[in-house]
C-alpha positions as CSV (number, residue, x, y, z in Angstrom):
1,M,-19.8,-13.0,42.5
2,T,-23.4,-13.2,41.3
3,T,-24.5,-13.6,37.7
4,A,-25.5,-9.9,37.5
5,E,-22.0,-8.8,38.5
6,A,-20.4,-11.2,36.0
7,T,-22.6,-9.9,33.2
8,Q,-21.8,-6.3,34.2
9,L,-18.0,-7.0,34.2
10,T,-18.2,-8.8,30.9
11,A,-20.1,-6.0,29.3
12,A,-17.6,-3.4,30.6
13,T,-14.5,-5.1,29.2
14,S,-15.9,-6.2,25.9
15,V,-14.0,-4.8,22.9
16,T,-15.9,-4.0,19.7
17,S,-14.1,-3.7,16.3
18,K,-14.4,-0.3,14.8
19,P,-13.5,0.9,11.3
20,A,-10.1,2.3,10.5
21,S,-9.4,5.5,12.4
22,D,-8.9,8.9,10.8
23,E,-5.1,8.6,11.3
24,T,-5.0,5.4,9.3
25,F,-7.1,6.9,6.6
26,Y,-4.8,10.0,6.4
27,F,-1.7,7.9,6.5
28,R,-2.9,5.9,3.6
29,C,-3.8,9.1,1.7
30,V,-0.2,10.4,2.3
31,C,1.2,7.1,1.0
32,I,-0.9,7.5,-2.2
33,I,0.3,11.1,-2.7
34,L,4.0,10.0,-2.2
35,G,3.4,7.2,-4.7
36,I,2.1,9.7,-7.2
37,I,5.1,12.0,-6.6
38,G,7.5,9.0,-6.9
39,T,5.8,7.8,-10.1
40,A,6.0,11.3,-11.7
41,A,9.6,11.8,-10.7
42,N,10.9,8.4,-11.8
43,G,8.8,8.5,-15.0
44,L,10.3,11.9,-15.8
45,I,13.9,10.7,-15.2
46,L,13.3,7.7,-17.4
47,Y,11.8,9.8,-20.1
48,A,14.7,12.2,-20.0
49,L,17.3,9.4,-20.2
50,V,15.5,7.8,-23.2
51,A,14.8,11.1,-25.0
52,S,18.5,12.2,-24.6
53,K,19.6,8.8,-25.7
54,Q,21.7,8.4,-22.5
55,H,19.9,5.3,-21.4
56,K,22.5,3.0,-22.9
57,K,25.3,4.8,-21.1
58,H,23.6,4.8,-17.6
59,V,22.2,1.4,-17.3
60,L,22.4,1.3,-13.5
61,I,20.4,4.6,-13.2
62,V,17.8,3.3,-15.7
63,N,17.4,0.0,-13.8
64,Q,17.1,1.7,-10.4
65,N,14.5,4.2,-11.7
66,A,12.5,1.3,-13.3
67,F,12.4,-0.5,-10.0
68,D,11.5,2.6,-8.2
69,L,8.8,3.4,-10.7
70,F,7.3,-0.1,-10.2
71,S,7.4,0.3,-6.5
72,S,5.7,3.7,-6.7
73,V,2.9,2.4,-8.9
74,S,2.4,-0.6,-6.6
75,L,2.3,1.7,-3.6
76,I,-0.5,3.6,-5.2
77,V,-2.4,0.4,-6.0
78,T,-1.9,-1.2,-2.6
79,Y,-3.0,1.8,-0.6
80,A,-5.9,2.5,-3.0
81,V,-7.2,-1.0,-2.4
82,K,-6.7,-0.6,1.4
83,I,-8.8,2.6,1.3
84,S,-11.5,1.0,-0.8
85,D,-12.0,-1.7,1.8
86,I,-12.7,-4.6,-0.5
87,P,-14.3,-7.6,1.2
88,M,-11.9,-10.6,1.4
89,V,-14.1,-13.5,0.3
90,G,-13.4,-16.3,-2.1
91,T,-10.4,-16.7,-4.3
92,L,-10.1,-13.1,-5.3
93,G,-10.2,-12.0,-1.7
94,Y,-7.5,-14.5,-0.8
95,W,-5.2,-13.1,-3.6
96,V,-5.9,-9.5,-2.8
97,C,-5.1,-10.1,0.8
98,M,-1.9,-12.1,0.0
99,I,-0.5,-9.6,-2.6
100,L,-1.9,-6.2,-1.8
101,H,-2.8,-6.1,1.9
102,S,0.4,-7.7,2.9
103,E,2.3,-5.1,0.8
104,K,4.3,-7.9,-1.0
105,L,3.7,-6.2,-4.3
106,I,5.6,-3.1,-3.1
107,W,8.6,-5.0,-1.9
108,F,8.7,-7.2,-5.0
109,G,10.4,-4.4,-6.9
110,H,13.1,-4.1,-4.3
111,S,14.3,-7.7,-4.3
């Protein structure tokens, strides 16, 4: 194998990184829309329970809706940050990556 052939093979098999595909972008948009719907639904249920003064009788429902509300809001924040493509540099980039890009904030409400 000559040097020219090796260069040609290397150039043919090289992989370049590309930005997120359209499917990934649309998936993230759908996640944000589902987060908005979840936030509205859970917020409405919590409001109805507090307004009707039933929140003291149905503590389990209130707690579950509060956790779901937190998860829905964190879903919106996480996927909005993923769409905005913030550069991960420095201390702020480290924490954004650790909390938001790893989706730990979403699952924190379910533990």
